[in-house]
SENUMI-799777 format. One record per residue: x, y, z of N, C-alpha, C in turn. Coordinates in steps of 0.1 Angstrom, whole numbers, plus 2048, in hexadecimal, padded with zeros to 3 digits. Layout:
# SENUMI-799777
XYZXYZXYZ...
//
This chain:
# SENUMI-799777
5EF618AF85FB612AFE606610AF3612615AF561C614AEB622606AEB626602ADF62D5F5ADD63C5F7ADF6435ECAE26525EDAE36585EDAD56645F2AD366A5F1AC666D5E3AC266F5DAACC6715CCAC96645C6AC26585C9AC764C5C4AC264A5C9AB364E5D5AB064D5DAAA36575D4A996645D3A9E66E5CDA9566C5BEA926665B7A9B6645A9A996575A6A916505B0A8E6435AEA866465B4A7864A5ABA6F64E5AFA616435B6A5A6365B2A5B62B5B9A5562A5C7A5A62B5C9A6762A5D7A6C6365DFA686425D9A6864E5E1A6564D5E5A566495DCA4D6485E0A3F63D5EBA3D6325EBA446285F5A4362E603A47637603A5263D610A56646615A4B64E60CA45656610A3A64E616A2E643610A2B63A615A20635622A24631624A3162C631A3663763CA33643639A3764E643A3564F647A2665063CA1D65263FA0F646646A0963A645A0E62F64CA0962C659A0F63665EA1863566BA1E62D66CA2B629660A30622661A3D62D660A49628663A55631662A60630653A6563C64FA6B63C642A72636643A80634637A8662E637A9363763EA9E631642AA9639649AB3644641AB9642634ABA64D62BABF65A62CAB765862CAA966362CAA066A63AAA0661644AA1667652AA2670653AAE66B64EABA67364FAC6680647AC567E63BABF68A632ABD695639AB569163EAA969B644AA06A264FAA769B658AAF6A2663AB66AC65EAC06A9652AC56B264CAD06BE644ACB6BE641ABE6CA63AAB96D6643AB96E263DAB96EE646AB96EF64EAAD6EE648AA16F0650A956E3659A926D7654A956CB65CA926CB668A9B6CF667AA86CF672AB16D967CAAD6E5678AA86EF681AA36EA689A976E2683A8E6DD689A826D2693A876CA690A906BF699A956C56A6A9B6D06A4AA26D76B0AA96DC6B9A9E6E26B4A936E66BCA886DB6C4A816D06BDA806C46C3A7A6BF6CFA836BE6CDA906BA6D7A996C36E3A996D06E0A986DA6EBA986D86F4A8B6D56EDA806D36F4A736C66FCA746BC6F7A7A6AF6FFA7C6B170BA846B970AA8E6BC716A976C4720A8F6CD71CA866D4725A7E6CB72DA756C1726A6F6B772CA666AE736A6E6AA732A7A6A273CA826AA748A856B7748A866BF753A8A6C175DA7E6BE759A726C0761A666B576CA656B9778A636AF783A616A7781A5469B785A54692781A4A696786A3C69D791A3B6A1797A2E6AD791A286B4788A306C1782A2B6BD775A246B7777A186B276CA106BC762A0C6C8767A086D375EA036D7754A0E6DA75AA1A6DE751A256D3747A296C774CA296BB743A2C6BB738A216BD73BA156BD731A0A6C7727A0C6D472BA0F6DF721A106DC718A1C6D871EA286D5716A346CA70CA316BF711A2A6B4709A276B86FDA1F6C16FFA156C56F4A0D6CD6EAA156D66EFA1E6DD6E6A276D46DEA306C96E5A356C06DEA3D6B86D3A356B56D7A296AE6CDA216B76C1A1F6C46C2A1D6CD6B7A1B6CD6AEA286CD6B5A346CD6ADA406BF6A6A426B46ACA3F6A76A6A406A669AA366AC69CA2A6AC690A216B4685A276C0688A2D6C767DA346BF676A3F6B767FA476AF679A516A5670A4C69E674A4169466BA3A69A65EA366A665FA2F6AD653A2B6B164AA376B5650A426B9649A4E6AD641A536A1647A54695641A59691635A50692636A4368E62BA3A699620A3C6A6624A3C6B061AA3C6B0612A496AE619A556AE612A616A3608A6369760BA5D68C602A5D68F5F6A546955F9A496985EEA3F6A35E5A466AD5EBA4D6B75E3A546B15DBA5E6A75E0A666A05D8A706995CCA6A6935CEA5F68C5C3A586965B8A546A15BDA4E6AB5B3A4A6B15ABA556B45B2A606BA5ABA6C6B15A0A716A45A2A7069B598A7669758DA6B69C58FA5F69A584A556A757DA536B2581A5A6BF57CA576C4572A626CA567A5D6D055DA666DF55CA636E8561A6B6F655FA686FA551A6D70654DA6970B540A6E70C540A7D71054BA8371054BA92703551A976FB54AA9E6EF54FAA36F155AAAD6FD559AB4700563ABE702571AB7708571AAC70A57EAA56FD584AA06F457BA9B6E7580A976DF586AA36DF57EAAE6D8583ABA6DE590ABF6EB591ABE6F259EAC36EE5AAABA6EE5A7AAD6EA5B2AA46DC5B7AA66D35AEAA96C55B1AAB6C45B9AB86CB5B5AC36CB5BCAD06D05CAACE6DB5CCAC76E15D9AC56D75E2ABD6D05DBAB36C75E3AAB6BB5E8AB46B65E0ABD6AC5E4AC66B05F0ACF6BD5EFAD36C25FAADC6C7606AD46C7606AC76CB611ABF6DA613ABE6E2609AC16F060AAC16F6606AB46F460FAAA6F860BA9C70760BA9A70E614AA171C614A9F723607AA471E602AAF7235F6AB571F5EAAAC7135EBAA570F5E1A9C7185E0A9071C5ECA8B7255ECA7F7335E6A827375E9A8F7445E3A937445D4A947385CFA967375C0A9973A5B8A8C7375BFA807395B8A737465BDA6D7505B5A6D75D5B9A6975F5B6A5A7625C1A537635C0A4476E5B6A4077A5B7A467855AEA4278159FA4477A59CA4F77658EA5176C58AA46763593A4375A58FA3876158CA2B76A594A28772592A1B77A585A1C780583A27788577A2977F56AA2777356AA2E76A55FA2D76655DA1E763568A1775E568A0A769561A01776565A0378155F9FB7825509FE78154CA0A78153EA0E776536A0776A53CA0775F535A017605339F276553E9EC76853E9DD7725339DA77C5319E27865279E07805199E27775189EC77150B9EF7685069E47625109DD75950C9D27605049C876D5069C77744FF9BC7784F09C17794EE9CE77E4E19D27744D99DB76A4E09E07614DA9E97574D19E27544C59E674A4BD9E073C4C09E573B4C49F272D4C79F772A4D69F57264D99E87254E79E47194ED9EC70F4E69EF7034EB9F67074F2A027104ECA0A7144F3A1771C500A14724500A0972B50DA06721517A017175139F970D51D9F5706523A0170351BA0B6FC521A1670552BA1D712528A1E71B532A2571D53EA1C71C53DA0F71D549A06711552A0970554CA0A6F9554A0D6FB55CA1A700555A2570355CA3170D567A30718564A2872256EA2671C57AA1E713578A1470D582A0D70458BA176FC584A1F6F458BA296FC594A3270758FA3670F597A3F7145A4A387185A3A2B71C5AEA237105B8A227045B3A1F6F85BBA1E6F55C2A2B6F65BBA366F45C2A436FE5CDA4670B5CAA427155D4A447125E0A3B70E5DEA2F70A5E9A266FF5F1A2C6F55EBA316E95F3A376ED5FAA436F65F4A4C6FB5FBA58703607A5470C606A4A714611A4570C61CA3F701618A386F9623A326F262CA3D6F2627A496EC62FA546F5638A5A702636A5870D63FA5E71164AA5570B656A5770D661A4E71B668A50723663A59730668A5B73B661A53737656A4C74064EA44743656A37750657A3475465EA28751656A1C74D65CA11749655A0573F64AA0873564DA1072C643A1572563AA0A7216419FF71A63A9F572362F9EE7306339EC73962A9E673C61E9EF73E6219FC741616A0673560DA06729612A0871D60AA0971B6029FC71D6089F071B6019E37255F69E27325F89E873C5ED9E87375E19EF7325E39FB72D5D8A037225D19FC7195D99F670E5D29EF7135CA9E471D5CF9DC7225C79D17285BA9D57305BB9E17365AE9E672B5A59EB7205AA9F07155A19F470F59B9E870E5A29DD70859C9D07125919CA71F5949CC72858A9C672657C9CE72557D9DB7235709E371556A9DF70B5739DE6FE56E9DA6FD5679CD70456D9C37045679B570C5599B57155589BE71D54B9BF7155409C670B5449CE70253A9D46F75369CB6FB52E9C16F252B9B56E65239B96E651D9C56DA5159C96CF51D9D06D152B9D16C75339D86C453F9D06BC53D9C66B85479BC6AF5519C36A754C9CD69D5559D46A55609DC6B055B9E26B85659EA6BE56F9E16C456B9D56CA5749CC6C057E9C76B35799C46A95829C06A658D9CA6A558A9D76A35949E16AF59D9E36BB5979E26C759F9E36C85A99D86C55A59CC6C65AF9C06BC5BA9C26B05B79C86A75C29C96AA5CC9D56B15C69DF6B55CF9EA6BF5D99E46C95D49DD6D45DD9D86CE5E69CD6C65E19C46C05EA9BA6B85F59C06B05F29CA6A85FC9D16B16079D76BD6039DD6C660D9E26CC6169D76CF6109CC6D56189C16CA6219BB6BE61C9BA6B36259B56B16319BE6B162E9CB6AE6399D46BA6439D56C663F9D06D16489D06D564C9C26CB64E9B96CD6549AC6D764C9A36D663F9A36DE63799A6D562E9926CC63498A6C262C9836C76229796D26259726D761B9696DC60E9706E461097B6E86049826DD5FD9886D360498E6C75FE9946BF5F69896BE5FC97D6B75F59726BD5E896F6CA5E796E6D05DA96B6CD5CF9756CE5D39826CB5CA98D6BC5C598D6B35CF98B6A55CB98A6A25C297F6A95C49736A75BB9686AC5AD96B6B85AD9726BD5A09766B459897F6AE5A09896A559999269859498B69359C98168759797A68B58B97269758A96C69A57E96569B57296E69F57497B69E56998569056698968857098967A56E98E67356398567656297967055897067354A97467F54897B68353B97F67D53698C67853E9946735399A16665409A666154A99F6555519A464954D99C64B54899063F54598763653A98D63C53199463552699962E52A9A66315359AC62C5399B961F5429B761553F9BD6095479BC60654F9C960F54D9D360D5559DF60D5649DD60456B9E460457A9E26115809E361957C9ED6265829F062F5819E46305759DD6395739D263557C9C662857D9C36245859B86265949BB6245989C86265A69CB6345AA9CA63E5A19CE64C5A49CD6505A79BE64B59E9B564E59F9A76485AC9A263B5AF9A56355BB9A163C5C79A66415C79B26485D29B86555D59B065C5CA9AC6695CC9A46655D299765B5CD9906575D39836535E198464C5E598F6485F39916545FC99365E5F799A66A5FF99C67160198F6725F69876785F797A67160097066460097165C60996965F61896C66161A97966462897E67262C97967B62397868962697368862996468062195C67E62494E67963294C67063695566A64395367464E95667C64B96168765596469165695969464B95369E64B94869965093B68C65393A68665892E68464D92468064192867D63691F66F63292066663A91965763891A65362A91565962690A65561990465860D90E66460E91466760491E65E60492B65B61192E65261393A64460D93763F61092B63160A9286325FB92763C5F692263E5E792163D5E192F6455E79386455E29466385E494D6315EF94B6245F195161A5E594C61B5E293F6125D893A6165CA9406235C89426275BB9486225BA9576225C695E61D5C696B60F5C296C6075C89635F95C49625F65B695F5FE5B19555FC5A395060059A95C60A59D96460F59596E60559497A5FF5A097D5F75A09895E859F9875E35A397C5D45A497B5CD59797E5CF58D9755C75809775CB5799845D85799875DC5729935D65789A05D85859A15D358C9AD5C458C9AF5BD58D9A45AF58D9A55AA57F9AA5B15759A45AD5679A95B05659B75BC56A9BC5BF5699CA5B55709D35B157C9CE5A75849D659A57C9D75965769CC58956F9CD58A5639D659655C9D55985509DE5985549EC5A055F9F05A15639FE594568A0358D5709FB5805759FF57656AA035765609FA56D5549FC57054DA0957D54AA0B582543A1758054BA23581559A22580561A2E571561A32568560A2955A560A2D556553A3355D548A2F55A53BA35563538A4256B541A4557453FA51580537A4E583534A4258F52BA3F59C533A3D59B540A3E5A7549A3C5A7553A475B3555A4D5B455FA585B556DA535B3576A5C5B2585A585BF589A525CB584A575D8588A525D9585A445D5579A3F5D6576A315CD57EA295C1581A2E5B7589A265BD597A245C259DA2F5C85AAA2E5D35AAA245DC5A0A245E75A0A1B5E259FA0D5D9597A0A5D45969FC5CD5A29F75C45A8A005BD5B49FD5C75BF9FB5D15C0A035DB5CAA025E25CA9F45E55BE9EF5EB5BC9E25E25C19D75D65BD9D85CC5C29CE5CB5D19CE5CA5D79DA5C95E59DB5D55EC9D55E15E69D85ED5EC9D25ED5EB9C35E85E09BE5E75DF9AF5DD5E99A95D15EA9B05C75F39AB5CC6029AB5D46059B65D96139B65E46159AB5EB60A9A85F460B99D5EC60E9905E160798E5D86099825D46189825D061D98E5CC62B98E5D863498A5E463198F5EF63998B5F263897C5F162D9765F262B9685E86349605DC6339655D163B95F5D464A95F5DA64E96A5DD65D96B5E76619615F165895D5FB65C9545F96579465EC6549435E964F9365ED65992B5F36539205F865C9155ED66390E5E165C90D5D66639065D066E90E5D066D91B5CB6779245D36779315DD6809325E667F93D5DF68194B5D468894B5CE68B9585C268195B5C16779525B566E9545B766495F5AC6619665AC6579705A264C96C5A564097059B63596D59163597858563997557A63997E57762B98357862197957561397C57F60E98658C61198459660C98D59461199B59161E99C58F6249AA58361E9B157861D9AA56C6179B056E6089B35756019AB5785F39AD5815F29BA58B5FB9BB5935FA9C758B5FD9D45826069D35796099DF5715FD9E256C5F69D85645E99DB56D5DF9E25795DE9DD5825D49E45855D89F25875E49F558A5E9A0357E5E6A0B5725E8A065655E6A0E5645D7A115685CEA075675C0A0956F5BBA1557A5C2A185835BEA235815C7A2F5765CDA315745D7A3B5775D2A495725C6A4C5735C0A595825BDA5C5895B8A525975B4A545A05C1A5659C5CBA4F5A55D7A4E5A55DFA5B59A5E0A625995E9A6E59D5F7A6A5A85FCA725AC60AA6F5B160CA615B9602A5C5BE604A4F5B3605A445A85FFA4759D5FFA3D59960EA3B597616A46593623A4459D62CA3D5AA62AA405B4632A3A5B562FA2B5B4622A275B461EA195A8624A1259D622A18590627A12590636A0F59563EA1959664CA1759F650A0C5AB649A0C5B564DA015B064A9F35A963F9F15A463C9E45986449E158F6479EB5846509E958965E9E55946629EA59A66F9E659E66F9D85A36639D35A66629C55996649BC58E65E9C15826609BA57E66E9B95806769C457D6849C458668B9B95926879B959B68D9AF59768A9A159267E99F58D67A99158268398D57868599656D68E99357269C99057C6A09985816AE9965886AF9885906A59845976A697858D6A696C58269F96E57869E96356D6A996456F6B396C5676BF96C55A6BE9745586B397C54C6B198454F6B799254E6C49935526CB99F5496C79AB53C6C69A85336C49B35356B69B95376AC9B053A69E9B554769D9BC5516A49B755E6A49BD55D6AA9CB5566B59CD5546BC9DA54D6B29E35436AB9DE53C6A19E75456969EC54E6919E35576869E756168B9F15676979EE57169D9F856B69FA0655E6A4A065586A6A13555698A1A55268EA12551680A1755E67CA1E56967EA1757667BA1C579682A2A57668EA2A578696A3756F690A4256368CA3E55A686A48560679A4E566671A4556C665A4A579667A52581671A4F58C675A57588679A6557D680A65578685A7257567AA7C57166EA7656D663A7E57A65CA8458565DA7E591656A8259765AA8F599667A9259F66BA9F597665AAB58A665AAA582660AB5584651AB758764AAAC58963BAAD597638AB15A1640AAD5AF63CAAF5B6645AB85B1650ABB5B865AAC45C4660ABD5C4661AAF5CF666AA85CA672A9F5D267CA9E5CF688A965D2685A875C8688A7F5CB687A705CA694A695CF69EA705CF6ACA6A5D66ACA5D5E16A5A5C5E96A5A4F5E06A1A435DA695A455D1690A3A5C5699A385BF69EA425B36A6A415B76B3A395C36B9A3D5C86C5A365CA6C2A275CF6B6A245D16B3A165C46B3A0E5BA6ADA145AD6ADA0D5A76BBA0C5A96C3A165A46D1A165AB6D9A0C5B86D6A0A5C06DE9FF5BA6DA9F25B76CD9EF5B16C99E25A46D09E059C6D09EB58F6D69EA5906E59E85996EC9EE59B6FA9EC5A06FD9DE5A86F49D85AD6F69CA5A16F59C15986EB9C458C6EA9BC5836F69BD5816FC9C85797089CA5807149C258D7159C259471F9BB59171E9AC5927129A758F70F99958071399557771199F56971499C5667229A057072A9A456E7389A856573A9B45647309BD55D7319C95677359D456B7429D45767469DC5727469EB5667499EF5627499FD56473BA0355F7309FC561723A0057071FA015787249F65867209F658D726A0258A733A05591739A1158E731A1E58172CA1F57E725A2B586718A2D587710A2258E703A2459D705A245A270FA1C5B1710A1B5B6717A285AF720A2E5B4726A3A5B471CA455AA713A455A9708A4F5B56FFA4D5B76FBA405C26F2A3D5D06F8A415D2705A3E5DF70BA415E170CA505D670EA585D770EA665DC700A6B5D66F6A665DA6E8A6A5E96E6A665ED6EAA5A5FA6E7A566056EFA5E6016FBA6160B703A6960C6FDA776016F8A7D6026F1A8A60B6E5A896086DDA7F6106D1A7D61F6D4A7A6226DFA7362F6E3A6F6376E7A7C62F6EEA856366F3A9163A6E7A9A6336DCA996376D0AA16426C7A9B6426C7A8E64C6BFA8764D6C4A796566CEA776586D5A6A65C6CBA5F6646C2A626696B8A5865E6B0A526556AAA5B64B6A1A576406A8A4F63D6B5A526326BCA4D6356C8A446416C9A3F6456D4A3763E6D4A2963D6C8A246366C7A166286CBA176216C6A216136C9A236116D9A2561A6DFA2C6196EEA2E61B6F4A206256EFA186276F5A0B61A6F4A036136E9A036076E79FB5FC6F19FF5FB6F3A0C5F06FCA115F370AA0E60070EA1060471CA0D60371F9FE6077159F66077179E75F97199E25F07119E75E27129E35DB71F9E85DE7239F45D872F9FA5DE73B9F25EB73A9EF5F27459E75EB7479D95E773C9D35E073D9C65D27439C85CC7409D35BF7469D65C07559D75CA75A9DF5CD7689E05D076E9D35D87679CB5DB76C9BD5CF76E9B55C67649B45BA7669AC5B17719B25B27739BF5AA77E9C55B178B9C55BC78C9BD5C37999BB5C979E9C85CD7959D15D37999DE5E27949DD5EA79C9D55F77989D26017979DD6007A09E760A7A09F26077939FB5FA7909FD5F7784A055FC7789FD5FA7789F05FE76C9E860D76A9E96157769E96237759EA62776F9F7621774A0262576FA10622760A1161775BA0B61374DA0C61D745A0462174A9F862B7429F06397429F663D74C9FD64974CA04649742A0F63E741A1663D736A2063D729A1A636727A0E63671AA07644717A0364C7219FF65971E9FA662719A0566071EA11668719A1D66470BA20658707A1F6536FAA216596F0A166596F4A0A65D6EC9FF66C6EA9FF6746F4A036826F3A046866E9A0F67D6E8A1A6806DFA2567D6D1A226766CEA186726C0A1467F6B8A1368A6BEA0D6966B7A0D69C6B59FF6AA6B69FF6B16B59F26AF6A79EC6AC69D9F46AB6909EF69F68E9E56956979E668A6969DD68B6A19D26966A89D16976B49C86956AF9BA69A6A39B669A69F9A968C6A09A368269B9AA67469C9A466C6A79AA6716AF9B366A6BB9B866F6C79B167A6C69A96806D29A36766DA99B66E6D59926646DD98B65A6E49956566DD99F64D6E49A96546F09AF6616EE9B46686F99BA66A7049B166E7019A467070B99A66371399865870D99664B71499464771D9A064A7189AC6477209B865072C9B865D72A9B56667369B56617409AB65D73B99F65774499564B74C99A6427459A163674B9A663A7569B06437539B964775C9C364D7699BC6557669B165A7719AA65077A9A464577499E63A77C9986337859A363277F9AF62B7869BA6347929BE64178F9BF64A79A9C364A7A59B86497A19AB6487AB9A163C7B49A36317AE9A56247B69A76247BE9B462D7BA9BD62F7C39C963A7CD9C863F7CF9BC64A7D89B96577D49BF6597C79C26667C39C866E7BC9BD6727C49B36787BE9A76857B69A968E7BB9B269A7B49B46987A69BA68F7A59C368B7989C968578F9BE67D7959B667678D9AB6817879A268B78E99E69578999569D77E99C6A07809A96A77759B16A07689B06937699B368B75C9B268A7569A468975F99A68875A98C6957539886A075998C6AD7549886AF74698E6AB74499B6AC7379A16A272D99A69773299668D72998F69372498269972D97B69F72996E6AA71F9706B272297A6BD71897D6B870A97F6AE7099876A86FC98A6A26F697E69C6FD9756966F89696A16F395F6AC6FA95F6B76F69566BC6E895B6BD6E69686C16D996E6B76CF96A6AA6D396A69F6C99676A06C59586A56CE94F6A76CA9416B16BF9406BC6BF9486C66B59486C06A794C6B76A89566B169B95B6A669695269E69F94D69269B9456916A593A6986A392F6996AD92468B6B191E6836A891A6776AB91366E6B391C66B6AF9286626B69316686C39366766C293867D6CE93D67D6D99346806D69276806E191D6726E891C6676E091D65A6E591C6576EF92765A6EB9336586F493F66170093F66E6FE93B67770993A67371493066E70F92466971891A65E72191F65471B92664972392B64E72D93665672893E65B73094966373C94466C73A93B67474593566B74F92E66174B92765975492065175D92A64D75793564675F94064F76994665C76594966676E94F66977994566A77693866D78092E66378B92E65678792F64B79193064C79A93C65079494765179B95465D7A59536687A094D6747A994C6707B59436697B29386657BD92F65B7C79366527C193E6497CA9466507D395065B7CD9556637D595F66E7DE95866D7DE94B6767E79436857E39446877D69476957D19476977CA9396997D392F6997CE9216A47C591D6B17C79226BB7BD91E6B97AF9236B47AF9306B07A19366A579B92E69B7A392A68F79E92369479891669D7A090E6A179B9016A978E9036B178D90D6B978190F6B07759126A677791B69D76C91E69576891268F77190B68776E8FF68F7678F469C76B8F36A57648E96A67558EC6A87528F96AA7448FD69C73D8FB6917448FE68473E8FD68273A8EE6867438E56847408D768C7338D36987318D86A07258D46987198D96937198E568C70E8EA67F70B8E36777168E066A7148DA66C7108CB6777148C467970F8B767B7008B76836FC8C16876EE8C267A6E58C56726EB8CE6656E48D165B6E48C665B6EF8BE6526F08B36556E68A76626E28A66666D989C6606CB89F65F6C88AC65A6BB8B164B6BA8B26456C68B66366C68B86316D48B36306D58A662D6E28A061F6E78A46156DE8A56076E28A86076E98B660F6E48BF60F6E98CD6186F58CE6236F58C762E6FF8CB62F70B8C162A7098B462B7148AB6237208B061771E8B561072A8BB6187318C661E7298CF62672F8DA6337368D46387308CA6447368C36407448BE6347458B86307528B362E75C8BE62A7588C96287618D56367668D964075E8DA64D7628DE65376B8D46517688C76567728BC65077F8BE6437808C163C78C8C36427938CF64478C8DA6497928E76577988E56607918DE66E7968DC66D7A28D26647A28C96637AE8C065F7BA8C86577B98D26547C58DB6607CA8E26697C18E66757C58ED67E7CC8E36807C78D76887CD8CC6837DB8C96757DC8C86707EA8C56737F38D06727EF8DD6757F88E86847FC8E968D7F38E369B7F68E46A07FD8D76977FF8CD69A8068C16A07FD8B66A07EF8B96A67E68AF69B7E28A56987EB89C68C7E989368E7DD88969A7DC88469C7D187B69A7C388169F7C188D69C7B589568E7B38986877BE89B6797BD89F6717B98926747BF88766E7BB87A6707AD87767C7A787867F79987567679087E67579388B66D78B89465E78B89065A79788C64B79988964879287C65179287264F78B86564D77C86865577687065476887464776687B64376E88563776D88C62B76D88362B77787A62077987061E76C86862976686362875A85A62274F86262674D86F62074287761174587960E75187D6007548805F77548745FC7578685F475585C5EF74785B5F973D85E5F572F85D5EB72B8685ED7318745E472E87F5D673287D5D473D8765C77428735BE73886C5C47308645BC72585D5B671B8675BD71A8725B871087C5AE7168865B272288C5A97288965A97378935A173C8895A174A88559D75389059375089758E7598A159975D8AC5A27548AF5AC7568B95B875E8B35BC75B8A75C97608A25C776D89A5BB76F8945BA77B88C5BD7888935B978B8A05BC7978A75CC7988A95D278D8AC5E178D8AE5E87908A15E378A8965EA78C8895E879B8855DC7A08885DA7AE8845E47B788C5E67B58985EF7BD8A05FE7BB89B6027AF89760F7AD8926117B48846067B387C6077BA86F6087C98706017CE8796017DD87C60F7E18806157DA88A6227DD88F62D7DB88462B7D087C6357CE8726357D88676297DC8636277E785962E7F485E62C7F886A63380486F64280286F6477F78736567F587465C7F58666557EF85C65A7EE84E65A7FD84865080484C65081284765B81A84C65E81985966982086067781C85B67780F85668480A85068580D84167B81483C67C81882E67780F82467080482866B7FA81F65C7FE81C65A80981564C80F81464280580D6477FF80263D7F77FA6387EB8036427E480963E7D98116367DD81D6397E98236327EE82E6237F182B6217F681E6137F981A60B7EC8186127E281360B7D58116077CF81F6107CF82860D7CA8356027D183C6027DF83B5F87E78425EA7E583C5EA7E382E5DD7E08285D77D382D5E07C982F5DC7BC8345D67BE8425DE7C684A5D97C88585CC7D08585CA7D984F5BE7E184E5B27D884B5B47CF8415A97C683D5A57BD8485AF7B88505AC7AF85B5A57B68665A97C38695A27CA8745947CF8705927D18635847D485E57B7C88615807BC85E5787B08615757AE8705807B187857E7AF8865747BA88C5757C688756D7D188C55E7CE88855B7C887D54D7C58795487BB8835507B188754C7A789054A7AC89F5537B58A35537BA8B15587C98B154F7D28AD5537E08AC5597E68B95547E38C45587E98D15677E58D456B7DA8CF5797D58D25837D98C857E7DA8BB5887DC8B05877E98A857C7F18AB57A7FD8A35868078A558A8098B15958138B45A280E8AD5A58018AE5B17FD8A75B07FE8985A47FC8935A27FE8845A580C8805A08168885A38248855B28278855B982188F5C78248905CF81E8845CB8128805D280C8745CF8148675C38198665BF82185A5C782E85A5C98358655D08418665DF83F8635E58348675F38318645F482F8555EB82784F5EC8258415EB8328395E283A83D5E08478365ED8508375F384F84360085684460B85183B60B84483961583E83061384282260684381E60284681160385580E60685D81960786C8175FA8738165EF86D81B5E28738195DF87D825
//
């Protein structure tokens, strides 16, 4: 039986849960989906999206440029729709927490909200009236004796500006929408700051505005507001031990930590993570123990138990997240944190009902990932199968399809099988997963495009490992369509993903002799990674250097020598810069690129440049031999052999003889250790040296 939208909007706990679902990539309930489509502005946006999809369907398959442009435009529209869904639910929450001076105005706004008449709602709040009232209140602050009454009116004035901002953010036809919305928010903050007797309201107001700025790529402005809200938190939250108060403070700190990370401030991020743990750890565990004890004796109701347990689970998941990004081991998970979280979930099993199963499956899946990361494939497989078994129980209990989540676990399981070279098992689960994802995609492309990308990308890798290049390419092209549809709003952090996928599609096209298409994909990938360098220089340079080196090898293989030389030259600049900061990691890679560009110079007849590159590569590899001789000796022998030949052809006979004798000695050593692999190369080097000596 479906609930009415009024029942959902008047239940703050339920409404907040739906907002969290949206932000974590899940679908909202059917009632909200229907409501959004029926609103005036939401319906208008959905019609634009459908028109763009029809345009894409009409494009012939070989017109890749038109498809790319239309897909980008569709992605922008889908990003708008995602923002609209989040914003309208946040607006609904605010409207039901707000009390204006006129009860009639508040009731009318709520009624219009239920009916989806957003344009009429926006017209109800007049900007000029708000500004006039604000000016009057500011004047009264100087002359009025009863300041408390003025402060209350300032809070109401601030709230009206905030409501006006949120309504305006929903209207995508407003010119310079971000500037207009930001202006309303700033005016709301001015009124809130003047209401000095209500620090709690200012704290909430600051976080609303900061969250908006953070979501719209204004991290510096958001950072200042979050910091201001935390300075306020010390004045009124420290004495509160209620789970809600602690959770709000922890949420603000988590958002601020994310901004520090985005701005490339690792020290500040680590400091904030430590403060989060210090704030939450003792207090929340004490709350959990108190609530669990009272729940067992019947002194606490289920709602309070769920709230407290939810906070603990949120904190534990944050601990898991911190463990994943540990500096000492970036892929490490905290096994203790995961199992502790599972224990907490089980403690509240009776209270959680349906949510209990969902939380338990998600955290159990993290446990499977932990086993996978630490190489325990059999245990990881067992845990993933356990997750699938739990998902199978849910549809019978709730009458809801969980194909999306089941597909995600099967994709992880398939990836595990690929790593373990169990290709038959991998085909079974990945083909099943991709079938689920295609079915979901056909019903709602927007909601399930990312899951389709994951399935197609994993199956493509399976085909690639199985030397089925054409099938790999087809899968990756389908994955690319899914990833493009995810939306421009998430491009900032999906850019490396998209660039890598474009690179993979290009490699597959190269192996299928579709060289022009390969180059088109590679050029787009490089463009994206250059943008990533601007956003995140350290990580961006690393990924760009690896990508360029791979592209250079492919251009060389395709005999496109000018392009290969250009690509390798840029790679050298990047790898020299990286080698200065991290020599142990990047000097070996620098030597590889020097070797690669020398091969290009040899093929173009630029022997002097080839010799210069090889001389530098030889010097680096001589040093590397001291660390790992078994790996670098064969490569050094090859470089010495090529360098000796080049120096001889350039007329440097004495130096050429010295280099060739060194190469001969090294290859004699290698041939004694592994005759079948190095005997032929030893003979070739000996013949070259004899020719140089005129024997």
